[in-house]
C-alpha positions in Angstrom: 73.7 -58.6 1.4 71.0 -59.6 -1.1 73.4 -59.9 -4.1 75.2 -62.7 -2.4 72.0 -65.2 -1.7 71.3 -67.7 -4.2 68.0 -70.1 -5.4 69.2 -73.7 -6.4 67.6 -74.7 -9.1 65.6 -78.2 -9.8 69.2 -79.7 -11.2 71.1 -78.5 -8.5 72.6 -75.0 -10.3 72.5 -72.2 -8.1 70.8 -68.8 -9.4 71.4 -65.5 -7.7 68.3 -64.1 -6.3 68.4 -61.0 -7.8 69.2 -60.3 -11.6 70.4 -57.4 -13.6 68.0 -56.9 -16.8 69.7 -55.4 -19.8 66.8 -54.6 -21.9 66.4 -51.6 -23.9 70.3 -51.0 -23.0 71.6 -50.9 -26.6 74.9 -52.6 -27.5 77.2 -49.8 -27.4 75.9 -49.0 -24.0 75.6 -52.7 -22.1 78.9 -53.2 -21.9 79.7 -50.3 -19.5 76.2 -51.1 -17.5 77.4 -54.6 -16.7 80.8 -53.0 -15.5 78.7 -51.1 -13.5 76.5 -53.7 -12.1 79.3 -56.4 -11.1 81.3 -53.2 -9.4 78.4 -53.0 -6.9 78.1 -56.4 -6.4 75.4 -58.1 -9.2 76.4 -61.6 -10.8 73.8 -62.4 -12.4 73.5 -60.7 -15.5 70.3 -61.2 -17.8 69.9 -60.4 -21.7 68.4 -61.9 -25.4 69.2 -62.3 -28.5 66.0 -60.2 -28.9 67.5 -57.5 -27.2 70.4 -57.1 -30.0 73.0 -56.4 -27.5 74.6 -60.1 -26.4 78.0 -59.1 -27.9 78.0 -55.6 -25.8 76.9 -57.6 -22.5 80.0 -60.2 -23.7 82.2 -57.3 -23.6 81.1 -56.5 -20.3 81.8 -59.7 -18.9 85.6 -60.4 -20.4 86.1 -56.6 -19.1 84.3 -56.9 -15.7 87.1 -57.9 -13.7 85.0 -60.9 -12.5 86.1 -64.7 -13.0 83.6 -66.2 -15.9 82.6 -69.0 -13.0 81.5 -66.3 -10.6 78.9 -64.8 -12.7 75.6 -66.6 -14.0 74.4 -65.3 -17.7 71.2 -65.7 -19.0 70.3 -65.3 -23.0 67.2 -65.7 -24.5 66.3 -68.3 -27.5 64.6 -65.4 -29.6 60.5 -66.1 -29.8 60.7 -66.6 -33.5 62.8 -70.0 -33.5 60.5 -73.1 -33.7 62.4 -75.6 -35.4 65.3 -77.7 -34.4 67.7 -76.9 -36.4 67.4 -72.7 -36.5 67.2 -73.5 -32.6 70.4 -75.3 -32.5 72.2 -72.6 -35.3 70.9 -70.0 -32.2 72.1 -71.9 -29.3 75.1 -71.2 -31.0 75.1 -67.7 -32.3 74.6 -66.4 -29.0 77.5 -68.3 -27.3 79.7 -66.8 -30.7 78.1 -63.2 -29.8 79.1 -63.4 -25.8 82.2 -65.0 -27.1 81.4 -67.5 -24.3 82.1 -71.4 -23.7 78.7 -71.6 -22.1 76.1 -70.0 -20.8 74.5 -70.6 -17.5 70.7 -70.2 -18.1 69.2 -70.1 -22.1 65.5 -69.9 -22.1 62.4 -69.9 -24.9 61.4 -66.0 -24.9 58.0 -67.1 -25.9 55.9 -69.6 -26.5 54.8 -67.5 -29.9 56.3 -65.5 -32.2 56.1 -61.7 -30.9 53.8 -61.3 -34.2 51.4 -63.6 -32.8 51.7 -63.5 -29.1 47.3 -62.9 -29.1 46.9 -65.9 -31.6 45.6 -68.6 -30.3 48.5 -71.3 -32.2 50.5 -71.9 -28.8 53.1 -73.3 -31.3 53.4 -76.8 -29.4 55.0 -78.6 -31.7 57.6 -75.7 -32.6 58.3 -75.5 -28.8 59.1 -78.7 -28.3 61.3 -78.7 -31.4 63.4 -75.5 -29.7 63.2 -77.8 -26.1 65.2 -80.6 -27.7 67.7 -78.2 -29.0 68.2 -76.4 -25.4 68.2 -80.5 -24.2 70.9 -81.2 -26.3 73.1 -78.1 -25.8 72.5 -78.7 -22.3 73.6 -82.5 -22.4 76.6 -81.1 -24.4 77.8 -78.5 -21.2 76.9 -76.0 -23.7 74.3 -74.4 -21.1 74.3 -75.2 -17.2 70.5 -75.1 -16.9 67.5 -74.3 -19.8 64.2 -73.0 -19.1 61.1 -70.6 -20.4 59.5 -67.2 -20.7 56.5 -65.8 -20.7 54.6 -69.2 -20.9 51.6 -69.8 -19.3 50.5 -73.5 -17.6 48.8 -74.7 -20.7 52.3 -74.3 -22.8 54.3 -75.3 -19.7 52.2 -78.8 -19.9 53.5 -79.2 -23.3 57.0 -79.0 -22.2 56.8 -80.8 -19.2 54.9 -83.8 -21.0 56.5 -83.8 -24.1 60.6 -83.0 -23.3 63.1 -85.1 -21.8 64.2 -82.5 -19.1 61.8 -80.6 -17.1 62.3 -76.8 -17.3 63.9 -75.0 -14.7 63.1 -71.1 -15.2 59.8 -69.8 -16.4 60.8 -65.8 -16.6 57.5 -64.1 -16.4 55.7 -60.2 -16.1 55.1 -60.0 -12.3 55.1 -57.4 -10.4 52.6 -55.5 -7.3 49.2 -55.3 -8.9 49.6 -58.0 -11.7 50.8 -60.7 -9.8 49.8 -64.4 -11.9 49.4 -66.5 -8.8 47.7 -69.3 -10.5 51.0 -69.7 -12.6 53.5 -69.3 -10.1 52.1 -71.7 -8.0 51.9 -74.2 -10.9 55.7 -73.4 -11.1 56.3 -74.2 -7.8 54.7 -77.8 -7.9 56.9 -78.6 -11.0 60.0 -77.1 -9.3 60.2 -74.4 -11.9 61.6 -71.1 -10.3 59.8 -67.9 -11.7 61.6 -65.2 -12.4 59.7 -61.5 -12.3 60.5 -59.3 -15.3 59.6 -55.6 -14.6 59.1 -55.9 -11.0 58.4 -52.2 -11.1 55.4 -52.2 -13.6 58.1 -51.0 -16.4 58.1 -47.7 -14.3 54.4 -47.3 -13.5 54.9 -48.6 -10.2 56.5 -45.5 -9.5 53.2 -43.4 -9.9 51.4 -45.1 -7.4 50.4 -43.1 -4.5 49.4 -46.0 -2.2 52.7 -47.3 -2.6 54.7 -43.9 -2.3 52.8 -43.9 1.2 53.9 -47.7 2.2 57.7 -47.2 1.2 57.5 -44.4 2.9 56.6 -46.1 6.0 59.3 -48.5 5.7 62.0 -45.9 5.0 62.6 -47.3 0.8 61.9 -46.5 -2.4 59.1 -47.7 -4.4 61.8 -50.0 -6.8 63.0 -51.1 -3.3 59.5 -52.2 -2.1 58.3 -53.7 -5.7 61.6 -56.1 -5.0 61.4 -57.1 -2.0 57.5 -57.9 -2.8 58.8 -60.5 -5.3 61.4 -61.7 -3.5 59.2 -62.6 -0.8 57.0 -64.2 -3.0 59.7 -66.7 -4.1 60.5 -65.0 -7.2 63.6 -63.6 -8.6 63.3 -60.2 -9.7 64.8 -58.7 -13.0 65.3 -55.2 -12.4 66.9 -53.1 -15.7 68.6 -50.0 -15.8 71.5 -48.3 -16.7 72.1 -46.1 -14.2 74.5 -46.8 -11.8 72.7 -44.9 -8.6 69.9 -47.0 -9.9 71.4 -50.4 -9.6 72.9 -50.0 -5.7 68.9 -48.5 -4.9 67.8 -51.8 -6.5 69.9 -54.0 -4.7 69.2 -52.4 -1.5 66.2 -54.9 -0.2 67.5 -56.0 2.9 64.2 -55.6 4.7 61.1 -57.6 5.0 57.3 -56.3 4.2 55.0 -57.4 6.8 52.0 -60.1 6.0 49.7 -57.2 6.6 51.2 -55.0 4.1 52.0 -58.4 1.5 48.3 -58.9 1.6 47.1 -55.8 1.1 50.1 -55.4 -2.2 48.8 -58.5 -3.8 45.2 -57.6 -4.3 46.1 -54.3 -5.3 44.2 -52.9 -8.2 45.8 -54.2 -11.8 48.1 -51.4 -13.9 46.0 -51.1 -17.0 48.2 -49.0 -19.0 51.9 -49.2 -19.1 52.9 -46.1 -20.7 55.6 -46.1 -23.5 55.9 -50.5 -22.7 51.9 -50.9 -23.6 53.0 -51.3 -27.8 54.8 -54.7 -26.7 53.0 -57.7 -26.4 53.5 -58.9 -23.0 52.0 -55.3 -21.7 48.6 -55.9 -23.8 49.7 -54.3 -27.1 50.1 -55.6 -30.4 53.1 -55.2 -32.9 52.6 -53.9 -36.0 
């Protein structure tokens, strides 16, 4: 079963190869979502300070009945935190919000504040300051692994060259029709595991007739095909849903996409419209 499988990060920490994302699940609903996910077999839960649901995730962790050391919990340092003192305080606030003794993985949510995502300033020094705070928390045992999110090659190089500890993860937008292969290969070269959020293209892949036909040939759904695609590229997909039936479906991916079909999927035309998510910077929009 895929939920029992793990990757090994560069520091030796094992991470379940399929995660459960909690973006857009509110603080009141997320506790039950975590309980449902762990009941199905998920052991990797992904949240963020920006999701404003860390407290609810923590409640789900405490009440799900699964031992803490059997769970892998990820959260993200807010994109706007770009100085050492604020980063230290933010790390502690996440531990307090979830009522945890340690976090399994904490990552910088974005190299730039969301309101400045499309501007030229890469916040090189601010990111190094935030990274220094993560390094300190890692060395103190508050965090078992540290990483990044939405970092491009130039941003990764800044951390690799300027930090003391190499990032273990880079979580990025990656799915059929939008797979940043150069960035993924750069990560592999530096032993950085690439996590893929929105593996179903924020639901937009569900509208693709070509995908529907291929999924039917394998006897699976489009989400299952999309998640399997990421896994076969060596990525760690993070599908998000609050519906238990979808959680089960997303984890039923023990099948193999042929090499020929993988090439078709790799070259599929890129999505230009992400629907309701298009307003968010990572999907091309600009917050205002």
